[in-house]
Biotite code that builds the C-alpha atoms (Angstrom):
import biotite.structure as struc

atoms = struc.array([
    struc.Atom([-82.588, -36.173, 101.107], chain_id="A", res_id=1, res_name="UNK", atom_name="CA", element="C"),
    struc.Atom([-83.625, -39.458, 102.715], chain_id="A", res_id=2, res_name="UNK", atom_name="CA", element="C"),
    struc.Atom([-82.614, -40.000, 106.310], chain_id="A", res_id=3, res_name="UNK", atom_name="CA", element="C"),
    struc.Atom([-81.138, -43.260, 107.472], chain_id="A", res_id=4, res_name="UNK", atom_name="CA", element="C"),
    struc.Atom([-83.282, -45.267, 109.828], chain_id="A", res_id=5, res_name="UNK", atom_name="CA", element="C"),
    struc.Atom([-81.580, -45.728, 113.173], chain_id="A", res_id=6, res_name="UNK", atom_name="CA", element="C"),
    struc.Atom([-80.831, -49.311, 114.189], chain_id="A", res_id=7, res_name="UNK", atom_name="CA", element="C"),
    struc.Atom([-80.673, -49.493, 117.954], chain_id="A", res_id=8, res_name="UNK", atom_name="CA", element="C"),
    struc.Atom([-79.395, -53.074, 118.093], chain_id="A", res_id=9, res_name="UNK", atom_name="CA", element="C"),
    struc.Atom([-76.227, -52.157, 116.167], chain_id="A", res_id=10, res_name="UNK", atom_name="CA", element="C"),
    struc.Atom([-75.142, -49.232, 118.369], chain_id="A", res_id=11, res_name="UNK", atom_name="CA", element="C"),
    struc.Atom([-72.449, -51.232, 120.181], chain_id="A", res_id=12, res_name="UNK", atom_name="CA", element="C"),
    struc.Atom([-74.065, -51.004, 123.590], chain_id="A", res_id=13, res_name="UNK", atom_name="CA", element="C"),
    struc.Atom([-72.291, -52.711, 126.476], chain_id="A", res_id=14, res_name="UNK", atom_name="CA", element="C"),
    struc.Atom([-73.637, -54.848, 129.293], chain_id="A", res_id=15, res_name="UNK", atom_name="CA", element="C"),
    struc.Atom([-73.490, -53.302, 132.744], chain_id="A", res_id=16, res_name="UNK", atom_name="CA", element="C"),
    struc.Atom([-72.561, -55.828, 135.457], chain_id="A", res_id=17, res_name="UNK", atom_name="CA", element="C"),
    struc.Atom([-74.977, -54.132, 137.849], chain_id="A", res_id=18, res_name="UNK", atom_name="CA", element="C"),
    struc.Atom([-77.871, -55.418, 135.706], chain_id="A", res_id=19, res_name="UNK", atom_name="CA", element="C"),
    struc.Atom([-77.009, -58.984, 136.715], chain_id="A", res_id=20, res_name="UNK", atom_name="CA", element="C"),
    struc.Atom([-78.120, -58.633, 140.322], chain_id="A", res_id=21, res_name="UNK", atom_name="CA", element="C"),
    struc.Atom([-80.526, -55.743, 139.741], chain_id="A", res_id=22, res_name="UNK", atom_name="CA", element="C"),
    struc.Atom([-82.620, -57.370, 136.980], chain_id="A", res_id=23, res_name="UNK", atom_name="CA", element="C"),
    struc.Atom([-81.342, -60.993, 136.957], chain_id="A", res_id=24, res_name="UNK", atom_name="CA", element="C"),
    struc.Atom([-79.790, -60.781, 133.473], chain_id="A", res_id=25, res_name="UNK", atom_name="CA", element="C"),
    struc.Atom([-76.544, -62.096, 132.060], chain_id="A", res_id=26, res_name="UNK", atom_name="CA", element="C"),
    struc.Atom([-74.850, -62.263, 128.672], chain_id="A", res_id=27, res_name="UNK", atom_name="CA", element="C"),
    struc.Atom([-74.688, -65.585, 126.840], chain_id="A", res_id=28, res_name="UNK", atom_name="CA", element="C"),
    struc.Atom([-73.042, -65.562, 123.401], chain_id="A", res_id=29, res_name="UNK", atom_name="CA", element="C"),
    struc.Atom([-73.659, -61.827, 122.838], chain_id="A", res_id=30, res_name="UNK", atom_name="CA", element="C"),
    struc.Atom([-77.309, -62.077, 123.910], chain_id="A", res_id=31, res_name="UNK", atom_name="CA", element="C"),
    struc.Atom([-79.004, -60.795, 127.037], chain_id="A", res_id=32, res_name="UNK", atom_name="CA", element="C"),
    struc.Atom([-80.680, -63.696, 128.827], chain_id="A", res_id=33, res_name="UNK", atom_name="CA", element="C"),
    struc.Atom([-82.998, -63.522, 131.820], chain_id="A", res_id=34, res_name="UNK", atom_name="CA", element="C"),
    struc.Atom([-81.769, -65.880, 134.531], chain_id="A", res_id=35, res_name="UNK", atom_name="CA", element="C"),
    struc.Atom([-85.293, -66.424, 135.847], chain_id="A", res_id=36, res_name="UNK", atom_name="CA", element="C"),
    struc.Atom([-87.204, -67.358, 132.680], chain_id="A", res_id=37, res_name="UNK", atom_name="CA", element="C"),
    struc.Atom([-84.339, -67.799, 130.142], chain_id="A", res_id=38, res_name="UNK", atom_name="CA", element="C"),
    struc.Atom([-85.902, -65.337, 127.689], chain_id="A", res_id=39, res_name="UNK", atom_name="CA", element="C"),
    struc.Atom([-83.608, -63.211, 125.546], chain_id="A", res_id=40, res_name="UNK", atom_name="CA", element="C"),
    struc.Atom([-83.850, -59.439, 125.178], chain_id="A", res_id=41, res_name="UNK", atom_name="CA", element="C"),
    struc.Atom([-82.691, -58.036, 121.860], chain_id="A", res_id=42, res_name="UNK", atom_name="CA", element="C"),
    struc.Atom([-81.157, -54.692, 122.817], chain_id="A", res_id=43, res_name="UNK", atom_name="CA", element="C"),
    struc.Atom([-78.539, -53.931, 125.488], chain_id="A", res_id=44, res_name="UNK", atom_name="CA", element="C"),
    struc.Atom([-80.554, -51.122, 127.082], chain_id="A", res_id=45, res_name="UNK", atom_name="CA", element="C"),
    struc.Atom([-81.383, -50.822, 130.754], chain_id="A", res_id=46, res_name="UNK", atom_name="CA", element="C"),
    struc.Atom([-84.926, -49.717, 129.964], chain_id="A", res_id=47, res_name="UNK", atom_name="CA", element="C"),
    struc.Atom([-85.638, -52.909, 127.974], chain_id="A", res_id=48, res_name="UNK", atom_name="CA", element="C"),
    struc.Atom([-84.193, -55.088, 130.725], chain_id="A", res_id=49, res_name="UNK", atom_name="CA", element="C"),
    struc.Atom([-86.062, -53.317, 133.523], chain_id="A", res_id=50, res_name="UNK", atom_name="CA", element="C"),
    struc.Atom([-89.303, -53.436, 131.509], chain_id="A", res_id=51, res_name="UNK", atom_name="CA", element="C"),
    struc.Atom([-88.875, -57.206, 131.078], chain_id="A", res_id=52, res_name="UNK", atom_name="CA", element="C"),
    struc.Atom([-88.161, -57.660, 134.784], chain_id="A", res_id=53, res_name="UNK", atom_name="CA", element="C"),
    struc.Atom([-91.120, -55.567, 135.975], chain_id="A", res_id=54, res_name="UNK", atom_name="CA", element="C"),
    struc.Atom([-93.621, -56.951, 133.470], chain_id="A", res_id=55, res_name="UNK", atom_name="CA", element="C"),
    struc.Atom([-92.691, -60.654, 133.634], chain_id="A", res_id=56, res_name="UNK", atom_name="CA", element="C"),
    struc.Atom([-91.519, -61.025, 137.234], chain_id="A", res_id=57, res_name="UNK", atom_name="CA", element="C"),
    struc.Atom([-93.477, -58.315, 139.054], chain_id="A", res_id=58, res_name="UNK", atom_name="CA", element="C"),
    struc.Atom([-95.396, -60.691, 141.330], chain_id="A", res_id=59, res_name="UNK", atom_name="CA", element="C"),
    struc.Atom([-92.405, -62.892, 142.086], chain_id="A", res_id=60, res_name="UNK", atom_name="CA", element="C"),
    struc.Atom([-90.414, -62.769, 145.300], chain_id="A", res_id=61, res_name="UNK", atom_name="CA", element="C"),
    struc.Atom([-87.313, -61.533, 143.417], chain_id="A", res_id=62, res_name="UNK", atom_name="CA", element="C"),
    struc.Atom([-88.421, -57.904, 143.544], chain_id="A", res_id=63, res_name="UNK", atom_name="CA", element="C"),
    struc.Atom([-88.688, -57.888, 147.359], chain_id="A", res_id=64, res_name="UNK", atom_name="CA", element="C"),
    struc.Atom([-85.196, -59.329, 147.943], chain_id="A", res_id=65, res_name="UNK", atom_name="CA", element="C"),
    struc.Atom([-82.349, -57.348, 149.427], chain_id="A", res_id=66, res_name="UNK", atom_name="CA", element="C"),
    struc.Atom([-79.196, -56.713, 147.405], chain_id="A", res_id=67, res_name="UNK", atom_name="CA", element="C"),
    struc.Atom([-77.332, -59.449, 149.289], chain_id="A", res_id=68, res_name="UNK", atom_name="CA", element="C"),
    struc.Atom([-80.114, -61.992, 148.690], chain_id="A", res_id=69, res_name="UNK", atom_name="CA", element="C"),
    struc.Atom([-80.277, -61.025, 145.023], chain_id="A", res_id=70, res_name="UNK", atom_name="CA", element="C"),
    struc.Atom([-76.538, -61.528, 144.577], chain_id="A", res_id=71, res_name="UNK", atom_name="CA", element="C"),
    struc.Atom([-76.705, -64.963, 146.202], chain_id="A", res_id=72, res_name="UNK", atom_name="CA", element="C"),
    struc.Atom([-79.697, -65.903, 144.072], chain_id="A", res_id=73, res_name="UNK", atom_name="CA", element="C"),
    struc.Atom([-77.944, -64.668, 140.921], chain_id="A", res_id=74, res_name="UNK", atom_name="CA", element="C"),
    struc.Atom([-74.951, -66.899, 141.712], chain_id="A", res_id=75, res_name="UNK", atom_name="CA", element="C"),
    struc.Atom([-77.115, -69.999, 142.011], chain_id="A", res_id=76, res_name="UNK", atom_name="CA", element="C"),
    struc.Atom([-79.079, -69.141, 138.845], chain_id="A", res_id=77, res_name="UNK", atom_name="CA", element="C"),
    struc.Atom([-75.820, -68.578, 136.925], chain_id="A", res_id=78, res_name="UNK", atom_name="CA", element="C"),
    struc.Atom([-74.541, -71.968, 138.099], chain_id="A", res_id=79, res_name="UNK", atom_name="CA", element="C"),
    struc.Atom([-77.764, -73.613, 136.914], chain_id="A", res_id=80, res_name="UNK", atom_name="CA", element="C"),
    struc.Atom([-77.459, -71.893, 133.534], chain_id="A", res_id=81, res_name="UNK", atom_name="CA", element="C"),
    struc.Atom([-73.837, -72.964, 133.079], chain_id="A", res_id=82, res_name="UNK", atom_name="CA", element="C"),
    struc.Atom([-74.786, -76.493, 134.162], chain_id="A", res_id=83, res_name="UNK", atom_name="CA", element="C"),
    struc.Atom([-77.406, -76.643, 131.410], chain_id="A", res_id=84, res_name="UNK", atom_name="CA", element="C"),
    struc.Atom([-74.869, -75.356, 128.885], chain_id="A", res_id=85, res_name="UNK", atom_name="CA", element="C"),
    struc.Atom([-72.275, -77.934, 130.015], chain_id="A", res_id=86, res_name="UNK", atom_name="CA", element="C"),
    struc.Atom([-74.856, -80.718, 129.659], chain_id="A", res_id=87, res_name="UNK", atom_name="CA", element="C"),
    struc.Atom([-75.286, -79.915, 125.972], chain_id="A", res_id=88, res_name="UNK", atom_name="CA", element="C"),
    struc.Atom([-71.528, -79.626, 125.499], chain_id="A", res_id=89, res_name="UNK", atom_name="CA", element="C"),
    struc.Atom([-71.078, -83.059, 127.076], chain_id="A", res_id=90, res_name="UNK", atom_name="CA", element="C"),
    struc.Atom([-73.638, -84.594, 124.700], chain_id="A", res_id=91, res_name="UNK", atom_name="CA", element="C"),
    struc.Atom([-71.847, -83.003, 121.751], chain_id="A", res_id=92, res_name="UNK", atom_name="CA", element="C"),
    struc.Atom([-68.461, -84.303, 122.887], chain_id="A", res_id=93, res_name="UNK", atom_name="CA", element="C"),
    struc.Atom([-69.852, -87.849, 123.202], chain_id="A", res_id=94, res_name="UNK", atom_name="CA", element="C"),
    struc.Atom([-71.302, -87.606, 119.692], chain_id="A", res_id=95, res_name="UNK", atom_name="CA", element="C"),
    struc.Atom([-68.047, -86.188, 118.326], chain_id="A", res_id=96, res_name="UNK", atom_name="CA", element="C"),
    struc.Atom([-66.073, -88.974, 120.002], chain_id="A", res_id=97, res_name="UNK", atom_name="CA", element="C"),
    struc.Atom([-68.428, -91.580, 118.495], chain_id="A", res_id=98, res_name="UNK", atom_name="CA", element="C"),
    struc.Atom([-67.929, -90.096, 115.026], chain_id="A", res_id=99, res_name="UNK", atom_name="CA", element="C"),
    struc.Atom([-64.159, -89.994, 115.544], chain_id="A", res_id=100, res_name="UNK", atom_name="CA", element="C"),
    struc.Atom([-64.176, -93.655, 116.624], chain_id="A", res_id=101, res_name="UNK", atom_name="CA", element="C"),
    struc.Atom([-66.222, -94.526, 113.543], chain_id="A", res_id=102, res_name="UNK", atom_name="CA", element="C"),
    struc.Atom([-63.599, -92.863, 111.328], chain_id="A", res_id=103, res_name="UNK", atom_name="CA", element="C"),
    struc.Atom([-60.807, -94.783, 113.069], chain_id="A", res_id=104, res_name="UNK", atom_name="CA", element="C"),
    struc.Atom([-62.527, -98.120, 112.412], chain_id="A", res_id=105, res_name="UNK", atom_name="CA", element="C"),
    struc.Atom([-63.260, -97.120, 108.794], chain_id="A", res_id=106, res_name="UNK", atom_name="CA", element="C"),
    struc.Atom([-59.622, -96.133, 108.254], chain_id="A", res_id=107, res_name="UNK", atom_name="CA", element="C"),
    struc.Atom([-58.363, -99.452, 109.631], chain_id="A", res_id=108, res_name="UNK", atom_name="CA", element="C"),
    struc.Atom([-60.871, -101.452, 107.562], chain_id="A", res_id=109, res_name="UNK", atom_name="CA", element="C"),
    struc.Atom([-59.766, -99.662, 104.390], chain_id="A", res_id=110, res_name="UNK", atom_name="CA", element="C"),
    struc.Atom([-56.067, -99.887, 105.256], chain_id="A", res_id=111, res_name="UNK", atom_name="CA", element="C"),
    struc.Atom([-56.276, -103.671, 105.787], chain_id="A", res_id=112, res_name="UNK", atom_name="CA", element="C"),
    struc.Atom([-58.532, -104.310, 102.740], chain_id="A", res_id=113, res_name="UNK", atom_name="CA", element="C"),
    struc.Atom([-61.320, -105.798, 104.851], chain_id="A", res_id=114, res_name="UNK", atom_name="CA", element="C"),
    struc.Atom([-64.973, -106.022, 103.851], chain_id="A", res_id=115, res_name="UNK", atom_name="CA", element="C"),
    struc.Atom([-67.091, -102.995, 104.748], chain_id="A", res_id=116, res_name="UNK", atom_name="CA", element="C"),
    struc.Atom([-69.493, -105.237, 106.651], chain_id="A", res_id=117, res_name="UNK", atom_name="CA", element="C"),
    struc.Atom([-66.680, -106.033, 109.105], chain_id="A", res_id=118, res_name="UNK", atom_name="CA", element="C"),
    struc.Atom([-67.564, -102.801, 110.902], chain_id="A", res_id=119, res_name="UNK", atom_name="CA", element="C"),
    struc.Atom([-70.722, -104.411, 112.271], chain_id="A", res_id=120, res_name="UNK", atom_name="CA", element="C"),
    struc.Atom([-68.703, -107.429, 113.447], chain_id="A", res_id=121, res_name="UNK", atom_name="CA", element="C"),
    struc.Atom([-66.171, -105.142, 115.132], chain_id="A", res_id=122, res_name="UNK", atom_name="CA", element="C"),
    struc.Atom([-69.015, -103.313, 116.919], chain_id="A", res_id=123, res_name="UNK", atom_name="CA", element="C"),
    struc.Atom([-70.476, -106.578, 118.230], chain_id="A", res_id=124, res_name="UNK", atom_name="CA", element="C"),
    struc.Atom([-67.069, -107.591, 119.566], chain_id="A", res_id=125, res_name="UNK", atom_name="CA", element="C"),
    struc.Atom([-66.505, -104.182, 121.165], chain_id="A", res_id=126, res_name="UNK", atom_name="CA", element="C"),
    struc.Atom([-69.923, -104.286, 122.872], chain_id="A", res_id=127, res_name="UNK", atom_name="CA", element="C"),
    struc.Atom([-69.204, -107.737, 124.314], chain_id="A", res_id=128, res_name="UNK", atom_name="CA", element="C"),
    struc.Atom([-65.808, -106.610, 125.596], chain_id="A", res_id=129, res_name="UNK", atom_name="CA", element="C"),
    struc.Atom([-67.434, -103.486, 127.024], chain_id="A", res_id=130, res_name="UNK", atom_name="CA", element="C"),
    struc.Atom([-69.967, -105.648, 128.906], chain_id="A", res_id=131, res_name="UNK", atom_name="CA", element="C"),
    struc.Atom([-67.062, -107.241, 130.750], chain_id="A", res_id=132, res_name="UNK", atom_name="CA", element="C"),
    struc.Atom([-64.664, -104.317, 131.233], chain_id="A", res_id=133, res_name="UNK", atom_name="CA", element="C"),
    struc.Atom([-66.817, -101.200, 131.529], chain_id="A", res_id=134, res_name="UNK", atom_name="CA", element="C"),
    struc.Atom([-70.577, -101.801, 131.460], chain_id="A", res_id=135, res_name="UNK", atom_name="CA", element="C"),
    struc.Atom([-71.275, -98.180, 132.419], chain_id="A", res_id=136, res_name="UNK", atom_name="CA", element="C"),
    struc.Atom([-69.809, -96.971, 129.089], chain_id="A", res_id=137, res_name="UNK", atom_name="CA", element="C"),
    struc.Atom([-71.836, -99.352, 126.913], chain_id="A", res_id=138, res_name="UNK", atom_name="CA", element="C"),
    struc.Atom([-74.344, -96.636, 125.942], chain_id="A", res_id=139, res_name="UNK", atom_name="CA", element="C"),
    struc.Atom([-71.515, -94.462, 124.609], chain_id="A", res_id=140, res_name="UNK", atom_name="CA", element="C"),
    struc.Atom([-70.207, -97.362, 122.556], chain_id="A", res_id=141, res_name="UNK", atom_name="CA", element="C"),
    struc.Atom([-73.636, -98.094, 121.113], chain_id="A", res_id=142, res_name="UNK", atom_name="CA", element="C"),
    struc.Atom([-73.735, -94.608, 119.570], chain_id="A", res_id=143, res_name="UNK", atom_name="CA", element="C"),
    struc.Atom([-70.789, -95.484, 117.307], chain_id="A", res_id=144, res_name="UNK", atom_name="CA", element="C"),
    struc.Atom([-72.231, -96.222, 113.878], chain_id="A", res_id=145, res_name="UNK", atom_name="CA", element="C"),
    struc.Atom([-70.310, -98.949, 112.037], chain_id="A", res_id=146, res_name="UNK", atom_name="CA", element="C"),
    struc.Atom([-72.845, -100.046, 109.410], chain_id="A", res_id=147, res_name="UNK", atom_name="CA", element="C"),
    struc.Atom([-71.768, -100.832, 105.860], chain_id="A", res_id=148, res_name="UNK", atom_name="CA", element="C"),
    struc.Atom([-73.289, -97.578, 104.569], chain_id="A", res_id=149, res_name="UNK", atom_name="CA", element="C"),
    struc.Atom([-71.517, -95.530, 107.248], chain_id="A", res_id=150, res_name="UNK", atom_name="CA", element="C"),
    struc.Atom([-68.193, -97.258, 106.565], chain_id="A", res_id=151, res_name="UNK", atom_name="CA", element="C"),
    struc.Atom([-68.566, -96.457, 102.855], chain_id="A", res_id=152, res_name="UNK", atom_name="CA", element="C"),
    struc.Atom([-69.218, -92.764, 103.480], chain_id="A", res_id=153, res_name="UNK", atom_name="CA", element="C"),
    struc.Atom([-66.409, -92.511, 106.062], chain_id="A", res_id=154, res_name="UNK", atom_name="CA", element="C"),
    struc.Atom([-63.886, -94.157, 103.720], chain_id="A", res_id=155, res_name="UNK", atom_name="CA", element="C"),
    struc.Atom([-64.966, -91.843, 100.881], chain_id="A", res_id=156, res_name="UNK", atom_name="CA", element="C"),
    struc.Atom([-64.518, -88.817, 103.166], chain_id="A", res_id=157, res_name="UNK", atom_name="CA", element="C"),
    struc.Atom([-61.061, -90.040, 104.212], chain_id="A", res_id=158, res_name="UNK", atom_name="CA", element="C"),
    struc.Atom([-60.202, -90.552, 100.520], chain_id="A", res_id=159, res_name="UNK", atom_name="CA", element="C"),
    struc.Atom([-61.260, -86.995, 99.622], chain_id="A", res_id=160, res_name="UNK", atom_name="CA", element="C"),
    struc.Atom([-59.287, -85.583, 102.547], chain_id="A", res_id=161, res_name="UNK", atom_name="CA", element="C"),
    struc.Atom([-56.107, -87.502, 101.671], chain_id="A", res_id=162, res_name="UNK", atom_name="CA", element="C"),
    struc.Atom([-56.462, -86.544, 97.993], chain_id="A", res_id=163, res_name="UNK", atom_name="CA", element="C"),
    struc.Atom([-56.805, -82.845, 98.829], chain_id="A", res_id=164, res_name="UNK", atom_name="CA", element="C"),
    struc.Atom([-53.801, -83.026, 101.191], chain_id="A", res_id=165, res_name="UNK", atom_name="CA", element="C"),
    struc.Atom([-51.738, -84.681, 98.461], chain_id="A", res_id=166, res_name="UNK", atom_name="CA", element="C"),
    struc.Atom([-52.807, -82.097, 95.871], chain_id="A", res_id=167, res_name="UNK", atom_name="CA", element="C"),
    struc.Atom([-51.874, -79.213, 98.166], chain_id="A", res_id=168, res_name="UNK", atom_name="CA", element="C"),
    struc.Atom([-48.448, -80.746, 98.840], chain_id="A", res_id=169, res_name="UNK", atom_name="CA", element="C"),
    struc.Atom([-47.883, -81.382, 95.129], chain_id="A", res_id=170, res_name="UNK", atom_name="CA", element="C"),
    struc.Atom([-48.632, -77.711, 94.482], chain_id="A", res_id=171, res_name="UNK", atom_name="CA", element="C"),
    struc.Atom([-45.695, -76.778, 96.732], chain_id="A", res_id=172, res_name="UNK", atom_name="CA", element="C"),
    struc.Atom([-43.160, -78.918, 94.840], chain_id="A", res_id=173, res_name="UNK", atom_name="CA", element="C"),
    struc.Atom([-40.405, -77.068, 93.007], chain_id="A", res_id=174, res_name="UNK", atom_name="CA", element="C"),
    struc.Atom([-39.216, -80.100, 91.085], chain_id="A", res_id=175, res_name="UNK", atom_name="CA", element="C"),
    struc.Atom([-40.689, -83.491, 90.356], chain_id="A", res_id=176, res_name="UNK", atom_name="CA", element="C"),
    struc.Atom([-38.965, -86.622, 89.092], chain_id="A", res_id=177, res_name="UNK", atom_name="CA", element="C"),
    struc.Atom([-40.884, -89.603, 87.734], chain_id="A", res_id=178, res_name="UNK", atom_name="CA", element="C"),
    struc.Atom([-38.933, -92.856, 87.460], chain_id="A", res_id=179, res_name="UNK", atom_name="CA", element="C"),
    struc.Atom([-39.929, -96.297, 86.252], chain_id="A", res_id=180, res_name="UNK", atom_name="CA", element="C"),
])
């Protein structure tokens, strides 16, 4: 009879909070991350974490610190890590807002039967207004894509979305009356 091979990484191990100040590790999205070098360790085992700490950071001044100094250092390293994560979230929110704004312009162009090239004209006008009202936000406004090709794809996406919404609502009808 064949024996099953043991998978250590799927044994539902838990992170011990003591490891944060003892070995400078924290959990980020279900992964162990070293606060000093930002490397990830695969398995939630103290031996793996301590081996990483002693092999990679043996000659650093972290090993000689007192518990109090370590805890203070861990706090500052955690703040730096969260700051880096928030930076990427901020970039994503600006990009998402630019895409959302692009959809709004596309919807209004389609709703008012305007030419698709009007998106570029609208962008020029918005940039000039932005120069006067809020020059610090001009870079955010420049990320909004309003080219003819983009307007076409946005309007097609809006069309598909509205069609699927209509089809799902039609599927819920009990009765339907068609009049001339």
